[in-house]
Backbone as CSV, one residue per row, in Angstrom:
resi,resn,N_x,N_y,N_z,CA_x,CA_y,CA_z,C_x,C_y,C_z
1,UNK,154.728,-7.976,41.122,154.655,-6.979,42.297,154.749,-7.732,43.704
2,UNK,155.654,-7.425,44.381,155.553,-7.962,45.837,154.527,-7.390,46.578
3,UNK,153.781,-8.301,47.391,152.760,-7.647,48.435,153.270,-7.326,49.840
4,UNK,152.916,-6.321,50.160,153.521,-5.889,51.679,152.247,-5.853,52.309
5,UNK,152.015,-6.210,53.700,151.032,-6.079,54.587,151.747,-5.348,55.817
6,UNK,150.966,-4.245,56.005,151.530,-3.444,57.323,150.347,-3.273,58.292
7,UNK,150.853,-3.699,59.564,149.986,-3.548,60.616,150.407,-2.631,61.466
8,UNK,149.765,-1.311,61.260,150.385,-0.187,62.202,149.118,0.614,62.238
9,UNK,149.029,1.160,63.577,147.837,2.140,63.733,147.860,3.519,63.745
10,UNK,149.388,4.082,63.846,149.739,5.507,63.602,149.462,5.870,62.317
11,UNK,148.463,6.800,62.063,148.254,7.283,60.712,149.335,7.817,59.791
12,UNK,150.376,8.729,60.763,151.253,9.362,59.993,152.207,8.247,59.496
13,UNK,152.594,7.237,60.378,153.560,6.464,60.043,152.762,5.671,58.756
14,UNK,151.425,5.250,58.915,150.930,4.429,57.503,151.300,5.161,56.435
15,UNK,150.758,6.687,56.434,150.893,7.350,55.095,152.512,7.386,54.769
16,UNK,153.387,7.507,55.381,154.684,7.520,55.195,155.201,6.168,54.585
17,UNK,154.855,5.269,55.208,155.039,3.887,54.478,154.539,3.361,53.301
18,UNK,153.304,3.821,53.310,152.480,3.511,51.962,153.135,4.457,50.724
19,UNK,153.319,5.574,50.990,153.828,6.375,50.003,155.283,5.936,49.381
20,UNK,156.176,5.618,50.371,157.392,5.247,49.962,157.511,4.040,49.441
21,UNK,156.615,3.040,50.111,156.781,1.543,49.215,156.096,1.251,48.046
22,UNK,155.071,2.108,47.951,154.363,2.207,46.658,155.147,2.723,45.612
23,UNK,155.908,3.927,45.856,156.998,4.477,44.999,158.019,3.575,44.574
24,UNK,158.499,2.351,45.648,159.219,1.429,45.269,158.855,0.111,44.516
25,UNK,157.688,0.381,44.313,156.987,-0.737,43.348,156.166,-1.806,44.164
26,UNK,155.948,-1.571,45.442,155.237,-2.575,46.099,153.934,-2.400,46.121
27,UNK,153.026,-3.552,46.169,151.634,-3.423,46.482,151.141,-3.617,48.040
28,UNK,150.926,-2.366,48.424,150.735,-2.288,50.103,149.086,-2.403,50.477
29,UNK,149.149,-3.049,51.557,147.700,-3.117,52.255,148.110,-2.915,53.633
30,UNK,147.197,-1.948,54.280,147.385,-1.470,55.595,146.246,-1.895,56.624
31,UNK,146.496,-2.417,57.661,145.540,-2.488,58.778,145.919,-1.882,59.906
32,UNK,145.073,-1.197,60.596,145.363,-0.460,61.859,144.832,-1.091,63.208
33,UNK,144.269,-2.230,63.143,143.793,-2.987,64.093,144.431,-4.350,64.266
34,UNK,144.816,-4.716,65.656,145.480,-6.029,65.533,144.704,-7.089,65.256
35,UNK,143.720,-7.346,65.609,142.809,-8.541,65.187,142.502,-8.545,63.627
36,UNK,142.251,-7.438,62.983,142.004,-7.301,61.611,143.338,-7.556,60.861
37,UNK,144.295,-7.057,61.486,145.746,-7.259,60.794,146.185,-8.724,60.952
38,UNK,145.766,-9.540,61.910,146.239,-10.815,62.136,145.327,-11.689,61.194
39,UNK,144.280,-11.516,61.039,143.138,-12.078,60.115,143.705,-11.984,58.730
40,UNK,144.156,-10.703,58.495,144.731,-10.604,56.982,145.771,-11.120,56.664
41,UNK,146.758,-11.249,57.618,148.006,-12.011,57.484,147.657,-13.569,57.270
42,UNK,146.828,-14.007,57.720,146.569,-15.539,57.834,145.950,-15.708,56.509
43,UNK,145.774,-15.030,55.542,145.304,-15.376,54.467,146.374,-15.929,53.481
44,UNK,147.655,-15.528,54.010,148.834,-16.063,53.206,148.997,-15.456,52.107
45,UNK,148.542,-14.449,51.594,148.730,-13.826,50.396,149.998,-12.862,50.117
46,UNK,150.540,-12.501,51.413,151.609,-11.491,51.349,152.926,-11.844,51.286
47,UNK,153.760,-11.306,50.729,155.262,-11.604,50.603,155.855,-11.142,51.908
48,UNK,155.671,-10.206,52.659,156.137,-9.842,53.835,155.322,-8.949,54.728
49,UNK,155.369,-9.040,55.928,154.537,-8.176,56.882,155.393,-7.319,57.852
50,UNK,154.990,-6.092,57.751,155.825,-4.992,58.626,154.602,-4.928,60.055
51,UNK,155.073,-5.077,61.203,154.208,-5.479,62.221,154.715,-4.450,63.396
52,UNK,153.736,-3.527,63.826,154.025,-2.895,64.940,153.686,-3.639,66.185
53,UNK,154.308,-3.302,67.388,154.035,-3.982,68.578,152.772,-3.437,69.389
54,UNK,152.730,-2.171,69.610,151.692,-1.659,70.133,150.401,-1.279,69.484
55,UNK,149.552,-2.295,69.394,148.273,-2.216,68.534,146.991,-2.240,69.133
56,UNK,145.790,-1.632,68.821,144.741,-1.816,69.459,144.013,-3.145,69.429
57,UNK,143.433,-3.798,70.553,142.813,-5.050,70.265,143.777,-6.238,70.559
58,UNK,144.920,-6.095,69.848,145.907,-7.284,70.001,147.334,-6.838,69.560
59,UNK,148.127,-7.117,70.499,149.656,-6.583,70.463,150.320,-7.453,69.282
60,UNK,151.471,-6.710,68.912,152.177,-7.499,67.812,152.874,-8.950,68.172
61,UNK,153.244,-9.027,69.352,153.816,-10.120,69.902,152.742,-11.434,69.867
62,UNK,151.571,-11.307,70.313,150.485,-12.107,69.989,150.110,-12.343,68.601
63,UNK,150.058,-11.386,67.825,150.015,-11.449,66.340,150.990,-12.367,65.606
64,UNK,152.163,-11.925,66.089,153.325,-12.828,65.382,153.231,-14.416,65.934
65,UNK,152.924,-14.487,67.204,152.813,-15.972,67.638,151.711,-16.631,66.769
66,UNK,150.728,-16.068,66.829,149.598,-16.695,66.144,149.748,-17.002,64.522
67,UNK,150.587,-16.098,64.005,150.723,-16.284,62.513,151.616,-17.627,62.447
68,UNK,152.652,-17.599,63.186,153.618,-18.767,63.123,152.854,-20.062,63.395
69,UNK,151.938,-19.963,64.287,151.043,-21.073,64.690,150.147,-21.806,63.684
70,UNK,149.930,-20.549,62.716,149.035,-20.992,61.476,149.848,-21.552,60.453
71,UNK,151.011,-21.730,60.747,152.026,-22.363,59.670,152.258,-21.468,58.581
72,UNK,152.309,-20.005,58.803,152.586,-19.278,57.841,153.866,-18.742,57.875
73,UNK,154.878,-18.809,57.056,156.283,-18.758,57.244,156.739,-17.305,56.457
74,UNK,155.752,-16.404,56.141,156.141,-15.089,55.501,157.133,-14.513,56.471
75,UNK,157.941,-13.754,55.830,158.936,-12.840,56.750,158.261,-11.868,57.450
76,UNK,158.637,-11.639,58.814,157.877,-10.513,59.563,158.935,-9.648,59.959
77,UNK,158.982,-8.348,59.768,159.787,-7.312,60.396,158.923,-6.533,61.511
78,UNK,159.270,-6.414,62.509,158.745,-5.877,63.522,159.096,-4.423,63.665
79,UNK,158.036,-3.427,63.878,158.501,-1.969,63.808,157.904,-1.498,65.358
80,UNK,158.680,-0.730,66.079,158.262,-0.516,67.333,159.001,0.841,67.861
81,UNK,158.145,1.695,68.640,158.905,2.687,69.295,159.661,2.278,70.497
82,UNK,159.429,1.134,71.061,160.120,0.481,72.165,161.539,-0.132,71.499
83,UNK,162.520,0.189,72.239,163.968,-0.477,71.775,164.714,-1.076,72.721
84,UNK,164.336,-2.046,73.410,165.086,-2.624,74.485,165.436,-4.106,74.023
85,UNK,166.365,-4.484,74.595,166.721,-6.223,74.382,165.616,-6.974,74.620
86,UNK,164.786,-6.713,75.606,163.866,-7.610,76.001,162.665,-7.616,74.907
87,UNK,162.409,-6.418,74.473,161.462,-6.406,73.275,162.007,-7.150,72.127
88,UNK,163.206,-6.978,71.875,163.697,-7.594,70.782,163.774,-9.184,70.805
89,UNK,163.992,-9.807,72.137,164.167,-10.958,72.270,162.628,-11.628,72.416
90,UNK,161.768,-10.990,72.735,160.419,-11.247,72.896,159.747,-11.379,71.424
91,UNK,160.084,-10.346,70.534,159.603,-10.411,69.123,160.300,-11.615,68.325
92,UNK,161.501,-11.821,68.560,162.384,-12.978,67.634,161.844,-14.366,68.239
93,UNK,161.482,-14.273,69.653,161.121,-15.748,69.987,159.639,-16.087,69.579
94,UNK,158.934,-15.024,69.181,157.562,-15.414,68.694,157.475,-15.564,67.183
95,UNK,158.759,-15.480,66.583,158.492,-15.968,65.288,159.147,-14.866,64.276
96,UNK,159.407,-13.696,64.723,159.872,-12.533,64.027,161.248,-12.808,63.169
97,UNK,161.372,-12.163,62.034,162.684,-12.429,61.369,163.739,-11.237,61.587
98,UNK,162.801,-10.062,61.749,163.856,-8.802,62.281,163.222,-7.911,63.019
99,UNK,163.915,-6.898,63.247,163.330,-5.953,64.399,163.823,-4.588,63.903
100,UNK,163.159,-3.585,63.922,163.605,-2.222,63.572,162.852,-1.296,64.343
101,UNK,163.581,-0.481,65.203,162.977,0.550,66.120,162.651,1.723,65.519
102,UNK,161.619,2.478,65.803,161.101,3.776,65.401,161.891,4.975,66.248
103,UNK,162.356,6.087,65.802,162.019,6.413,64.303,163.310,5.930,63.395
104,UNK,162.939,5.410,62.185,163.825,4.554,61.439,164.062,5.307,60.339
105,UNK,165.365,5.232,59.536,165.757,6.036,58.322,165.119,5.150,57.305
106,UNK,164.117,5.678,56.279,163.467,4.927,55.355,164.294,4.028,54.455
107,UNK,165.466,4.636,54.157,166.523,3.614,53.280,166.807,2.549,54.079
108,UNK,167.013,2.495,55.395,167.555,1.316,56.179,166.347,0.347,56.058
109,UNK,164.876,0.725,56.155,163.835,-0.026,56.216,163.690,-0.820,54.825
110,UNK,163.923,-0.045,54.002,163.773,-0.627,52.366,164.953,-1.725,52.240
111,UNK,166.151,-1.447,52.751,167.171,-2.440,52.852,167.107,-3.735,53.554
112,UNK,166.380,-3.591,54.768,165.867,-4.725,55.375,164.636,-5.396,54.899
113,UNK,163.767,-4.835,54.084,162.740,-5.457,53.399,163.436,-6.330,52.271
114,UNK,164.203,-5.694,51.480,164.648,-6.507,50.399,165.415,-7.534,50.907
115,UNK,166.442,-7.630,52.082,167.157,-8.664,52.310,166.065,-9.729,52.879
116,UNK,165.199,-9.259,53.604,163.999,-10.409,53.963,163.324,-11.029,52.839
117,UNK,163.104,-10.286,51.881,162.390,-10.918,50.564,163.754,-11.895,49.771
118,UNK,164.796,-11.488,49.805,165.791,-12.306,48.964,166.106,-13.605,49.986
119,UNK,166.142,-13.355,51.236,166.410,-14.829,51.835,165.052,-15.615,51.717
120,UNK,163.791,-15.093,51.782,162.522,-15.933,51.337,162.870,-16.566,50.046
121,UNK,163.153,-15.689,49.105,163.449,-16.464,47.764,164.576,-17.518,47.735
122,UNK,165.570,-17.360,48.463,166.477,-18.252,48.448,166.118,-19.613,49.136
123,UNK,165.404,-19.487,50.053,164.708,-20.553,50.845,163.884,-21.300,49.889
124,UNK,163.082,-20.551,49.277,162.065,-21.296,48.244,162.929,-22.052,47.205
125,UNK,163.930,-21.218,46.634,164.770,-21.877,45.744,165.380,-23.161,46.179
126,UNK,165.589,-23.320,47.490,166.294,-24.415,47.736,165.680,-25.759,47.226
127,UNK,164.426,-25.693,47.032,164.209,-26.873,46.414,164.606,-27.529,45.287
128,UNK,165.266,-26.741,44.363,166.048,-27.142,43.368,167.475,-27.647,43.587
129,UNK,167.835,-27.674,44.872,169.374,-28.167,45.468,169.065,-29.600,45.857
130,UNK,169.918,-30.436,44.997,169.680,-31.853,45.400,171.008,-32.297,46.359
131,UNK,170.745,-31.949,47.708,171.967,-32.260,48.522,171.107,-32.401,49.923
132,UNK,171.864,-33.317,50.750,171.464,-33.454,52.118,172.623,-33.197,52.967
133,UNK,172.451,-32.577,54.454,173.488,-32.328,55.065,173.252,-33.188,56.374
134,UNK,173.946,-34.221,56.800,173.621,-34.964,58.021,174.602,-34.496,59.186
135,UNK,174.009,-34.552,60.313,174.728,-34.257,61.534,174.010,-34.849,62.726
136,UNK,174.679,-35.742,63.543,173.970,-36.492,64.563,172.714,-37.346,63.989
137,UNK,171.520,-37.007,64.640,170.392,-37.752,64.226,169.612,-36.692,63.242
138,UNK,170.170,-35.735,62.712,169.719,-34.743,61.837,169.891,-34.734,60.441
139,UNK,168.892,-34.187,59.556,169.338,-34.209,58.218,168.581,-32.745,57.766
140,UNK,169.601,-32.078,57.167,168.992,-30.823,56.691,169.056,-30.910,55.218
141,UNK,167.857,-31.090,54.705,167.400,-31.285,53.329,167.154,-29.977,52.606
142,UNK,168.265,-29.735,51.688,168.231,-28.709,50.982,167.239,-28.603,49.682
143,UNK,166.909,-29.977,49.355,165.879,-29.928,48.259,164.604,-29.586,48.705
144,UNK,164.225,-29.931,49.840,162.772,-29.400,50.541,163.071,-28.175,51.374
145,UNK,164.115,-27.727,51.645,164.417,-26.624,52.479,164.084,-26.818,53.918
146,UNK,164.140,-28.152,54.457,163.486,-28.546,55.987,164.663,-29.379,56.556
147,UNK,164.300,-29.339,58.007,165.142,-30.119,58.819,164.375,-31.230,59.363
148,UNK,165.115,-32.571,59.423,164.553,-33.573,59.918,165.397,-34.363,60.985
149,UNK,164.599,-34.933,61.998,165.243,-35.562,63.117,164.686,-37.010,63.080
150,UNK,165.430,-37.816,62.802,164.747,-39.124,62.589,163.528,-39.313,61.766
151,UNK,163.426,-38.879,60.794,162.410,-38.675,59.733,161.246,-37.873,60.450
152,UNK,161.488,-37.067,61.511,160.283,-36.275,62.101,160.792,-34.678,61.518
153,UNK,159.629,-34.044,61.093,159.934,-32.706,60.615,160.213,-31.805,61.846
154,UNK,161.300,-30.795,61.769,161.554,-29.911,62.761,161.258,-28.403,62.110
155,UNK,160.156,-27.808,62.417,159.848,-26.661,61.746,160.761,-25.581,61.927
156,UNK,161.236,-24.960,60.851,162.168,-23.746,60.874,161.417,-22.731,60.077
157,UNK,161.777,-21.393,60.541,161.234,-20.347,59.809,162.295,-20.013,58.734
158,UNK,162.102,-18.794,57.955,163.172,-18.690,56.876,164.625,-18.446,57.338
159,UNK,164.606,-17.433,58.480,165.803,-17.186,58.990,166.758,-18.191,59.750
160,UNK,165.917,-19.138,60.352,166.375,-20.174,61.176,166.864,-21.220,60.038
161,UNK,166.242,-21.385,59.148,166.920,-22.297,58.070,168.233,-21.756,57.419
162,UNK,168.168,-20.599,56.982,169.600,-19.825,56.454,170.596,-20.009,57.492
163,UNK,170.187,-19.581,58.759,171.259,-19.615,59.835,171.917,-20.930,59.820
164,UNK,171.117,-22.014,60.061,171.592,-23.375,60.186,172.310,-23.855,58.820
165,UNK,171.855,-23.543,57.852,172.452,-23.888,56.717,173.869,-23.427,56.438
166,UNK,173.958,-21.975,56.755,175.242,-21.352,56.782,176.216,-21.888,57.831
167,UNK,175.679,-22.197,59.047,176.643,-22.919,59.810,176.933,-24.224,59.352
168,UNK,176.274,-25.162,59.036,176.655,-26.346,58.537,177.619,-26.188,57.352
169,UNK,177.398,-25.364,56.663,178.431,-25.146,55.381,179.809,-24.629,55.745
170,UNK,179.850,-24.063,56.856,181.079,-23.633,57.496,181.466,-24.400,58.706
171,UNK,181.291,-25.614,58.754,181.568,-26.444,59.784,183.068,-26.279,60.278
172,UNK,183.127,-26.378,61.514,184.541,-26.251,62.046,185.159,-24.723,62.267
173,UNK,184.436,-23.881,61.471,185.071,-22.627,61.384,184.576,-21.963,62.609
174,UNK,185.186,-20.993,63.236,184.868,-19.782,64.131,184.059,-18.727,63.393
175,UNK,182.617,-18.513,63.560,182.374,-17.456,62.874,181.577,-16.460,64.013
176,UNK,182.096,-15.149,63.737,181.819,-14.000,64.670,180.196,-13.741,64.638
177,UNK,179.850,-13.149,65.407,178.433,-12.527,65.313,178.247,-11.531,64.118
178,UNK,179.302,-10.591,64.024,179.402,-9.604,62.998,179.254,-10.615,61.399
179,UNK,179.953,-11.531,61.463,179.872,-12.180,60.187,178.622,-12.716,59.794
180,UNK,178.228,-13.226,60.959,176.704,-13.940,60.823,175.756,-12.984,60.247
181,UNK,175.843,-11.759,60.801,174.867,-10.614,60.600,174.970,-10.034,59.146
182,UNK,176.164,-10.199,58.686,176.719,-9.762,57.294,176.247,-10.758,56.186
183,UNK,176.500,-12.033,56.375,176.363,-13.195,55.657,174.846,-13.956,55.631
184,UNK,174.377,-13.816,56.745,172.918,-14.573,56.910,171.702,-13.456,56.911
185,UNK,172.010,-12.257,57.519,170.894,-11.564,57.593,171.126,-10.519,56.285
186,UNK,172.196,-10.672,55.942,172.298,-10.213,54.435,172.297,-8.537,54.144
187,UNK,172.810,-7.695,55.141,172.988,-6.252,54.891,173.651,-5.882,55.996
188,UNK,174.262,-4.713,55.721,175.001,-3.801,57.007,173.846,-3.451,57.763
189,UNK,173.771,-4.100,59.007,172.808,-3.872,59.875,173.242,-3.010,61.239
190,UNK,172.221,-2.338,61.873,172.570,-1.626,63.020,171.836,-2.549,64.215
191,UNK,171.281,-3.627,63.679,170.839,-4.882,64.756,171.923,-5.200,65.797
192,UNK,171.611,-5.018,67.116,172.394,-5.481,68.180,172.695,-7.072,67.965
193,UNK,174.128,-7.536,68.247,174.463,-8.926,68.006,173.535,-9.899,69.008
194,UNK,172.854,-9.240,70.095,171.918,-9.920,70.705,170.907,-10.819,69.874
195,UNK,170.573,-10.156,68.627,169.726,-10.862,67.698,170.305,-12.113,67.334
196,UNK,171.579,-12.396,67.194,172.197,-13.484,66.745,172.106,-14.557,67.863
197,UNK,172.389,-14.098,69.011,172.397,-14.964,70.081,170.947,-15.351,70.338
198,UNK,169.988,-14.763,70.200,168.639,-15.388,70.315,168.085,-16.502,69.327
199,UNK,168.673,-15.991,68.027,168.471,-16.998,66.931,169.381,-18.452,67.349
200,UNK,170.501,-18.224,67.691,171.186,-19.557,68.048,170.487,-20.196,69.294
201,UNK,170.177,-19.515,70.193,169.271,-20.250,71.232,168.037,-20.834,70.814
202,UNK,167.456,-20.388,69.831,166.114,-21.045,69.359,166.570,-22.294,68.488
203,UNK,167.516,-22.093,67.592,168.106,-23.276,66.883,168.519,-24.470,67.774
204,UNK,169.224,-24.048,69.051,169.690,-25.067,69.663,168.617,-25.849,70.499
205,UNK,167.279,-24.944,70.879,166.286,-25.476,71.270,165.469,-26.525,70.368
206,UNK,165.582,-26.193,69.066,164.862,-27.088,68.164,165.948,-28.283,68.152
207,UNK,167.097,-28.138,68.120,168.100,-29.451,68.179,167.941,-30.227,69.436
208,UNK,167.246,-29.520,70.514,167.087,-30.267,71.647,168.619,-30.164,72.557
209,UNK,169.401,-29.047,72.347,170.518,-28.712,73.113,170.600,-27.538,73.763
210,UNK,169.434,-27.109,74.335,169.464,-25.828,75.012,170.274,-25.827,76.205
211,UNK,170.444,-26.950,77.115,171.274,-27.207,78.334,172.683,-27.320,77.898
212,UNK,172.955,-28.467,76.954,174.358,-28.752,76.664,174.594,-28.840,75.074
213,UNK,174.930,-27.590,74.680,175.041,-27.512,73.179,176.213,-28.476,72.792
214,UNK,175.791,-29.312,71.510,176.648,-30.259,70.796,177.147,-30.019,69.502
215,UNK,176.188,-29.132,68.770,176.603,-29.134,67.571,176.748,-27.449,67.240
216,UNK,176.104,-26.724,67.958,176.350,-25.216,67.826,176.836,-24.701,69.167
217,UNK,178.484,-24.740,69.012,179.069,-24.356,70.201,179.446,-22.946,70.319
218,UNK,179.503,-22.423,71.461,180.086,-20.873,71.724,181.550,-20.955,71.855
219,UNK,182.058,-20.113,71.221,183.596,-19.681,71.077,183.600,-18.565,71.982
220,UNK,183.964,-18.571,73.277,184.147,-17.553,74.118,184.877,-15.961,73.669
221,UNK,184.044,-15.041,73.421,184.762,-13.826,72.948,185.109,-13.859,71.322
222,UNK,184.711,-14.978,70.807,184.855,-14.931,69.155,183.675,-15.113,68.403
223,UNK,182.943,-16.100,68.847,181.707,-16.208,68.091,181.110,-17.699,68.278
224,UNK,180.846,-18.441,67.111,180.204,-19.707,67.263,180.936,-20.651,66.459
225,UNK,180.828,-22.005,66.651,181.363,-22.921,65.601,180.573,-24.091,65.609
226,UNK,180.386,-24.736,64.474,179.321,-25.803,64.198,180.188,-27.229,64.046
227,UNK,179.718,-28.146,64.900,180.494,-29.417,64.961,179.522,-30.439,64.521
228,UNK,179.822,-31.005,63.395,179.190,-32.337,63.027,178.891,-33.525,64.108
């Protein structure tokens, strides 16, 4: 049974989420305080975290950042009544894997959760794949599910790894943002294509190519292309 941690202070939302997720077969734990939620998340015993932004004592952005600093790579889905590009960018930059604005349709939330859990499982299963992808000074090791540069580990979260792996395996092809959302995010999504741009920017930063992209190139009006 998959374990879900919900960090949410609205009682009505807590009840709605718990009732539906338990009915779907999940083991649910709820924390309504930011600090308590962060401490629970850091136990590392959960398969996915649903994280609100506006919380007492510590906001969701800080919680997400601290979880990632603790080297916990569990998928994080941020839930919020705020729905602006800035909020989305901030959440994703702090290490969130996805973002859903309230009020949301429960079936869409379930689909997002299932997609994140599938991606997480695929990433863990990558340890069984015996192959490496080389580009520039980098090695994407599918056996370990990790990225290295000159033997130094470059930390990637689940979604970053999946996105980079997809790009490298479709080298030289022009890939649209919609195609990336379908194939990497893993569901028909209402998420703005800005989400893709944010993750591409994060990958470029980790490749040291924020100012002059070498491997992940933008094709104006069409999408992205990966060059070895």
